[in-house]
C-alpha positions in Angstrom: 0.0 0.0 0.0 1.3 3.4 -0.9 1.2 6.3 1.5 0.6 9.7 -0.1 2.8 12.5 1.0 1.2 15.8 1.8 2.5 18.7 -0.3 5.2 20.6 1.5 4.8 24.3 2.1 3.4 26.8 4.4 -0.1 26.2 5.7 -2.2 29.3 6.3 -5.4 29.7 8.3 -8.4 31.5 7.0 -8.3 35.0 8.6 -11.8 36.0 7.3 -13.7 35.1 10.5 -11.1 36.9 12.7 -11.3 40.1 10.5 -15.1 39.9 10.5 -15.3 39.6 14.3 -12.9 42.5 14.7 -15.0 44.8 12.5 -18.1 43.7 14.4 -16.5 44.6 17.8 -15.4 48.0 16.4 -18.9 48.7 15.2 -20.4 47.6 18.6 -18.2 49.9 20.6 -18.8 52.8 18.2 -22.5 52.5 18.8 -22.2 52.1 22.6 -19.6 54.8 23.3 -20.5 58.1 21.7 -18.5 60.6 23.7 -19.9 63.7 22.0 -23.5 62.8 23.1 -22.7 61.8 26.7 -22.9 65.3 28.1 -25.8 66.5 25.9 -29.6 66.6 26.3 -31.7 67.8 23.4 -33.9 69.9 25.7 -31.0 72.0 26.9 -30.0 74.9 24.6 -26.8 76.4 25.9 -26.3 80.2 26.0 -23.7 81.7 23.7 -20.7 83.4 25.0 -17.6 85.1 23.5 -15.6 83.9 26.5 -16.6 80.3 26.2 -13.6 78.0 25.3 -13.4 74.2 25.1 -11.8 72.6 28.1 -8.0 72.1 27.8 -8.0 68.6 29.2 -10.7 66.0 30.0 -12.1 66.3 33.5 -11.1 63.6 36.0 -14.5 62.7 37.5 -17.3 64.7 35.8 -20.9 64.7 37.0 -23.2 66.4 34.5 -26.3 68.2 35.6 -28.7 69.6 33.1 -30.9 72.5 34.3 -34.0 73.0 32.3 -35.7 76.4 31.7 -38.5 75.2 34.0 -36.0 74.8 36.9 -35.9 71.0 37.0 -32.6 69.1 36.9 -31.8 66.1 34.6 -29.2 63.8 36.2 -28.5 60.3 34.8 -31.4 60.5 32.4 -33.9 61.2 35.2 -35.6 64.6 35.6 -36.1 65.7 39.2 -37.1 68.9 41.0 -34.3 70.8 42.7 -35.5 69.7 46.1 -35.2 66.0 45.1 -31.6 66.3 43.9 -29.9 65.3 47.2 -30.4 61.5 46.9 -28.8 61.5 43.4 -25.8 63.5 44.6 -25.4 61.0 47.5 -25.4 58.2 45.0 -22.7 60.0 43.0 -20.7 60.5 46.2 -21.1 56.7 46.9 -19.8 55.8 43.4 -16.7 58.1 44.0 -16.1 56.4 47.4 -16.2 53.0 45.7 -13.6 54.2 43.3 -11.5 55.4 46.2 -11.8 59.0 45.0 -12.6 62.0 47.2 -15.6 64.2 46.4 -13.2 67.1 46.0 -11.9 65.4 42.8 -15.3 65.4 41.1 -16.3 68.3 38.9 -20.0 69.2 38.6 -20.7 70.2 35.0 -23.7 72.5 35.0 -25.4 72.7 31.6 -28.2 75.3 32.1 -30.7 76.1 29.4 -30.2 79.6 28.0 -33.6 80.7 29.4 -33.0 79.2 32.9 -33.2 81.7 35.7 -29.9 82.8 37.2 -31.3 82.1 40.7 -31.9 78.5 39.7 -28.3 78.0 38.7 -27.2 79.5 42.0 -29.6 77.2 43.9 -28.2 74.2 42.0 -24.6 75.1 42.9 -25.6 75.7 46.6 -27.3 72.3 46.7 -24.2 70.6 45.4 -22.0 72.5 47.9 -24.2 71.3 50.7 -23.4 67.8 49.6 -19.7 68.5 49.7 -19.0 69.0 46.0 -16.5 71.8 45.4 -15.6 72.0 41.7 -18.0 73.4 39.1 -17.8 74.0 35.4 -20.5 76.0 33.5 -21.1 75.1 29.9 -21.9 77.6 27.1 -21.7 77.6 23.4 -18.7 79.4 21.9 -19.8 82.5 20.0 -18.1 82.3 16.6 -19.8 85.3 15.1 -16.7 87.4 14.7 
């Protein structure tokens, strides 16, 4: 009986499934992680300012609060009255504690609607200060009309 010899040479695997899976993972993460939309809410129209500049570096521990023109606050996708904000701030402080970060490292990003009352913005900042948050950043649209 004769034994056939296999042809000598380099055997290559089919890379098509690996490449296909890589592109699927890339598409999956592009859909899930949309950094430009994480801080935005369609109901909030920011005021324009000539002094507004983009941040120089990303913030360490940002907590975004959206202040509507009616005076309610949107935090984590939920709309609450100013008086009901405290439990949400406590949850944020607990998350920071689990990450071994002090509350002083967190920055509260206030995105107030351009028609929101100034007193509501001040009240929001005071509520955050009563819950031991110290750093604040106010968002506005950069006025490029020049």
